[in-house]
Kinemage of the C-alpha trace (Angstrom):
@kinemage 1
@onewidth
@group {chain A} dominant
@subgroup {mainchain}
@vectorlist {calphas} color= white
{ca unk a 1} P 157.638 -28.679 -16.157
{ca unk a 2} L 160.933 -28.155 -17.986
{ca unk a 3} L 161.279 -24.372 -18.605
{ca unk a 4} L 163.017 -24.831 -21.970
{ca unk a 5} L 160.242 -27.073 -23.284
{ca unk a 6} L 157.536 -24.852 -21.757
{ca unk a 7} L 158.732 -21.743 -23.597
{ca unk a 8} L 157.607 -23.039 -26.988
{ca unk a 9} L 154.934 -25.465 -25.801
{ca unk a 10} L 151.469 -25.339 -27.421
{ca unk a 11} L 148.876 -23.533 -25.311
{ca unk a 12} L 145.685 -25.463 -24.561
{ca unk a 13} L 142.532 -23.771 -23.296
{ca unk a 14} L 140.771 -26.340 -21.094
{ca unk a 15} L 137.094 -25.556 -20.451
{ca unk a 16} L 135.612 -28.029 -17.961
{ca unk a 17} L 133.283 -27.517 -14.979
{ca unk a 18} L 134.086 -30.817 -13.224
{ca unk a 19} L 136.899 -29.876 -10.836
{ca unk a 20} L 138.396 -33.363 -10.558
{ca unk a 21} L 138.351 -34.006 -14.309
{ca unk a 22} L 139.744 -30.551 -15.047
{ca unk a 23} L 142.575 -31.078 -12.558
{ca unk a 24} L 143.514 -34.529 -13.859
{ca unk a 25} L 143.301 -33.409 -17.502
{ca unk a 26} L 145.499 -30.404 -16.811
{ca unk a 27} L 148.094 -32.568 -15.079
{ca unk a 28} L 148.111 -35.017 -17.992
{ca unk a 29} L 148.523 -32.277 -20.611
{ca unk a 30} L 151.262 -30.548 -18.629
{ca unk a 31} L 153.082 -33.869 -18.272
{ca unk a 32} L 153.194 -33.889 -22.099
{ca unk a 33} L 154.675 -30.364 -22.023
{ca unk a 34} L 151.559 -28.432 -22.992
{ca unk a 35} L 150.789 -25.110 -21.368
{ca unk a 36} L 147.238 -25.129 -19.981
{ca unk a 37} L 144.812 -22.288 -19.340
{ca unk a 38} L 141.805 -23.588 -17.414
{ca unk a 39} L 138.254 -22.242 -17.106
{ca unk a 40} L 135.362 -23.834 -15.197
{ca unk a 41} L 132.494 -22.216 -17.143
{ca unk a 42} L 131.867 -20.565 -20.475
{ca unk a 43} L 132.000 -16.967 -19.354
{ca unk a 44} L 135.715 -16.224 -19.709
{ca unk a 45} L 136.481 -18.212 -22.857
{ca unk a 46} L 136.239 -15.410 -25.409
{ca unk a 47} L 138.326 -13.096 -23.242
{ca unk a 48} L 141.163 -15.636 -23.103
{ca unk a 49} L 141.041 -16.053 -26.885
{ca unk a 50} L 141.269 -12.282 -27.312
{ca unk a 51} L 144.244 -11.945 -24.947
{ca unk a 52} L 146.311 -14.991 -25.910
{ca unk a 53} L 147.327 -17.145 -28.829
{ca unk a 54} L 145.520 -20.417 -28.088
{ca unk a 55} L 146.674 -23.445 -30.080
{ca unk a 56} L 143.917 -25.878 -29.050
{ca unk a 57} L 140.598 -25.721 -27.172
{ca unk a 58} L 139.347 -28.703 -25.154
{ca unk a 59} L 135.709 -27.803 -24.622
{ca unk a 60} L 133.085 -29.491 -22.466
{ca unk a 61} L 129.512 -29.326 -23.774
{ca unk a 62} L 127.511 -29.217 -20.533
{ca unk a 63} L 128.807 -25.984 -19.041
{ca unk a 64} L 127.042 -23.538 -16.727
{ca unk a 65} L 125.758 -20.235 -18.180
{ca unk a 66} L 126.931 -20.766 -21.791
{ca unk a 67} L 127.025 -24.318 -23.184
{ca unk a 68} L 129.820 -25.757 -25.308
{ca unk a 69} L 127.854 -25.745 -28.557
{ca unk a 70} L 127.248 -21.995 -28.335
{ca unk a 71} L 130.860 -21.394 -27.318
{ca unk a 72} L 132.069 -23.451 -30.269
{ca unk a 73} L 129.967 -21.303 -32.590
{ca unk a 74} L 131.381 -18.092 -31.084
{ca unk a 75} L 134.961 -19.348 -31.275
{ca unk a 76} L 134.502 -20.161 -34.961
{ca unk a 77} L 133.300 -16.611 -35.586
{ca unk a 78} L 136.475 -15.014 -34.220
{ca unk a 79} L 139.121 -17.754 -34.458
{ca unk a 80} L 138.101 -20.032 -37.276
{ca unk a 81} L 141.332 -22.046 -37.500
{ca unk a 82} L 141.850 -22.962 -33.815
{ca unk a 83} L 141.331 -26.743 -33.343
{ca unk a 84} L 138.497 -27.670 -30.971
{ca unk a 85} L 137.988 -31.001 -29.230
{ca unk a 86} L 134.549 -31.279 -27.620
{ca unk a 87} L 134.120 -33.526 -24.582
{ca unk a 88} L 130.755 -34.616 -23.209
{ca unk a 89} L 128.647 -37.360 -21.700
{ca unk a 90} L 126.214 -36.787 -24.601
{ca unk a 91} L 127.458 -39.545 -26.874
{ca unk a 92} L 124.593 -39.946 -29.355
{ca unk a 93} L 125.230 -39.598 -33.078
{ca unk a 94} L 122.888 -36.585 -33.164
{ca unk a 95} L 124.856 -34.788 -30.459
{ca unk a 96} L 128.151 -35.527 -32.190
{ca unk a 97} L 126.857 -34.244 -35.520
{ca unk a 98} L 125.589 -31.129 -33.751
{ca unk a 99} L 129.082 -30.564 -32.373
{ca unk a 100} L 130.628 -30.937 -35.814
{ca unk a 101} L 127.987 -28.614 -37.279
{ca unk a 102} L 128.973 -25.937 -34.754
{ca unk a 103} L 132.605 -26.275 -35.810
{ca unk a 104} L 134.260 -28.927 -33.619
{ca unk a 105} L 137.222 -30.765 -35.121
{ca unk a 106} L 136.998 -33.820 -32.867
{ca unk a 107} L 134.710 -35.305 -30.236
{ca unk a 108} L 135.403 -37.415 -27.121
{ca unk a 109} L 132.627 -39.069 -25.119
{ca unk a 110} L 133.036 -39.225 -21.335
{ca unk a 111} L 134.528 -41.132 -19.683
{ca unk a 112} L 137.480 -40.895 -22.032
{ca unk a 113} L 141.101 -41.954 -21.764
{ca unk a 114} L 143.495 -39.083 -21.071
{ca unk a 115} L 146.031 -40.890 -23.226
{ca unk a 116} L 143.563 -40.729 -26.122
{ca unk a 117} L 142.956 -37.034 -25.485
{ca unk a 118} L 146.689 -36.370 -25.704
{ca unk a 119} L 146.965 -38.394 -28.933
{ca unk a 120} L 144.067 -36.568 -30.558
{ca unk a 121} L 145.429 -33.214 -29.387
{ca unk a 122} L 148.792 -34.005 -30.916
{ca unk a 123} L 147.162 -35.017 -34.214
{ca unk a 124} L 145.172 -31.777 -34.451
{ca unk a 125} L 148.152 -29.618 -33.560
{ca unk a 126} L 150.225 -31.268 -36.291
{ca unk a 127} L 147.843 -29.776 -38.844
{ca unk a 128} L 149.028 -26.298 -37.919
{ca unk a 129} L 147.146 -23.008 -38.008
{ca unk a 130} L 149.364 -20.833 -40.173
{ca unk a 131} L 148.618 -21.912 -43.730
{ca unk a 132} L 145.508 -20.259 -45.121
{ca unk a 133} L 143.986 -22.371 -47.928
{ca unk a 134} L 143.040 -20.540 -51.128
{ca unk a 135} L 139.522 -19.427 -51.979
{ca unk a 136} L 137.507 -21.913 -54.031
{ca unk a 137} L 135.306 -20.742 -56.920
{ca unk a 138} L 133.001 -22.838 -59.132
{ca unk a 139} L 130.369 -21.200 -61.335
{ca unk a 140} L 129.209 -18.238 -59.201
{ca unk a 141} L 129.820 -20.084 -55.904
{ca unk a 142} L 132.722 -19.012 -53.692
{ca unk a 143} L 133.953 -20.740 -50.545
{ca unk a 144} L 136.638 -19.582 -48.121
{ca unk a 145} L 137.914 -22.751 -46.360
{ca unk a 146} L 139.767 -20.670 -43.764
{ca unk a 147} L 136.924 -18.382 -42.715
{ca unk a 148} L 134.347 -21.157 -43.246
{ca unk a 149} L 132.052 -18.908 -45.281
{ca unk a 150} L 130.435 -19.441 -48.695
{ca unk a 151} L 128.617 -17.161 -51.118
{ca unk a 152} L 126.580 -17.514 -54.289
{ca unk a 153} L 126.399 -14.532 -56.588
{ca unk a 154} L 127.825 -12.440 -53.755
{ca unk a 155} L 125.078 -13.522 -51.323
{ca unk a 156} L 126.318 -15.211 -48.136
{ca unk a 157} L 124.859 -18.721 -47.834
{ca unk a 158} L 124.945 -19.076 -44.005
{ca unk a 159} L 125.845 -22.767 -44.101
{ca unk a 160} L 126.559 -24.909 -41.040
{ca unk a 161} L 130.126 -26.227 -40.833
{ca unk a 162} L 129.248 -29.755 -42.031
{ca unk a 163} L 127.262 -28.328 -44.954
{ca unk a 164} L 130.319 -26.243 -45.819
{ca unk a 165} L 132.531 -29.330 -45.640
{ca unk a 166} L 130.289 -31.259 -48.070
{ca unk a 167} L 130.126 -28.274 -50.411
{ca unk a 168} L 133.922 -27.963 -50.275
{ca unk a 169} L 134.307 -31.606 -51.349
{ca unk a 170} L 131.920 -31.061 -54.270
{ca unk a 171} L 133.695 -27.869 -55.314
{ca unk a 172} L 137.171 -29.387 -55.178
{ca unk a 173} L 135.949 -32.205 -57.444
{ca unk a 174} L 133.657 -30.054 -59.619
{ca unk a 175} L 132.639 -31.788 -62.822
{ca unk a 176} L 133.506 -35.219 -61.412
{ca unk a 177} L 131.194 -37.801 -59.872
{ca unk a 178} L 131.963 -38.367 -56.183
{ca unk a 179} L 130.615 -41.462 -54.468
{ca unk a 180} L 128.693 -41.241 -51.212
{ca unk a 181} L 131.381 -43.346 -49.579
{ca unk a 182} L 134.100 -40.888 -50.644
{ca unk a 183} L 132.150 -37.904 -49.334
{ca unk a 184} L 131.482 -39.753 -46.085
{ca unk a 185} L 135.174 -40.504 -45.591
{ca unk a 186} L 136.342 -36.988 -46.469
{ca unk a 187} L 133.824 -35.185 -44.251
{ca unk a 188} L 133.131 -37.577 -41.352
{ca unk a 189} L 136.334 -39.615 -41.341
{ca unk a 190} L 136.135 -43.166 -40.050
{ca unk a 191} L 133.268 -42.716 -37.563
{ca unk a 192} L 131.609 -46.184 -37.715
{ca unk a 193} L 128.244 -44.950 -36.467
{ca unk a 194} L 127.740 -42.554 -39.404
{ca unk a 195} L 126.195 -44.132 -42.512
{ca unk a 196} L 126.016 -43.036 -46.153
{ca unk a 197} L 122.424 -41.850 -45.616
{ca unk a 198} L 123.792 -38.793 -43.817
{ca unk a 199} L 125.416 -37.727 -47.104
{ca unk a 200} L 122.017 -37.671 -48.809
{ca unk a 201} L 120.621 -35.537 -45.992
{ca unk a 202} L 123.362 -32.934 -46.266
{ca unk a 203} L 123.206 -32.822 -50.065
{ca unk a 204} L 119.470 -32.148 -49.700
{ca unk a 205} L 120.296 -29.245 -47.355
{ca unk a 206} L 122.768 -27.860 -49.874
{ca unk a 207} L 120.315 -28.121 -52.758
{ca unk a 208} L 117.821 -26.072 -50.791
{ca unk a 209} L 120.325 -23.411 -49.718
{ca unk a 210} L 122.734 -23.289 -52.675
{ca unk a 211} L 120.591 -24.279 -55.680
{ca unk a 212} L 116.832 -23.833 -55.268
{ca unk a 213} L 117.192 -20.540 -53.416
{ca unk a 214} L 118.811 -19.137 -56.566
{ca unk a 215} L 116.690 -20.992 -59.105
{ca unk a 216} L 119.542 -23.330 -60.026
{ca unk a 217} L 120.085 -27.107 -60.147
{ca unk a 218} L 123.858 -27.493 -60.288
{ca unk a 219} L 124.237 -30.282 -57.702
{ca unk a 220} L 123.408 -33.406 -59.688
{ca unk a 221} L 122.583 -36.931 -58.555
{ca unk a 222} L 124.308 -39.698 -60.476
{ca unk a 223} L 122.033 -42.587 -59.572
{ca unk a 224} L 123.729 -45.604 -58.094
{ca unk a 225} L 127.015 -43.714 -57.734
{ca unk a 226} L 126.895 -40.373 -55.923
{ca unk a 227} L 126.859 -36.655 -56.667
{ca unk a 228} L 128.440 -34.115 -59.008
{ca unk a 229} L 128.672 -30.329 -58.976
{ca unk a 230} L 128.536 -28.809 -62.458
{ca unk a 231} L 131.440 -26.642 -63.554
């Protein structure tokens, strides 16, 4: 690898227990001038994150000792802005949503194209990690988009990452009606297998955790259109 390009190259933490796949993925990333730190199980991941500035994590789900979902959760606790791409043979919608709930930014189902991995890595890295978005506040609800934490009346809400994402959309558009389709696009992107029904499910979760728990009813249904958060 060219030393001049390596000096400022993004650092990728590659967590994969399949030796052949890990080797080929590392070679592909290094060919694109990424620096790669590789781990074959989940044990050393947090130590690497403590010692080094990691720009991107490529994380397998089915790992020995500690699985990728649990590792994703731990990474989000200590390094909430580091992009994570999860890779797994578990390609069901439920498994993908679980990955997003634990804090993954993207998801690749095995077998995947290394060219696609590079493209998705490049897209995530373009977002950058240095700009901390401002705190959101509507009524007595606060949400920190950087730390991925929300409170109501000073009480932490303990929301999953997808619940936080839906709440963030509602808060940014407080007082306005947002269609299910718009929420779907903003939170889940263009994933064709995810339907508008998932929006209703997550709004129901939010009503239970953000409204009813506090004796409030501020997340409104606008029938035939979508949802609105009072302001």
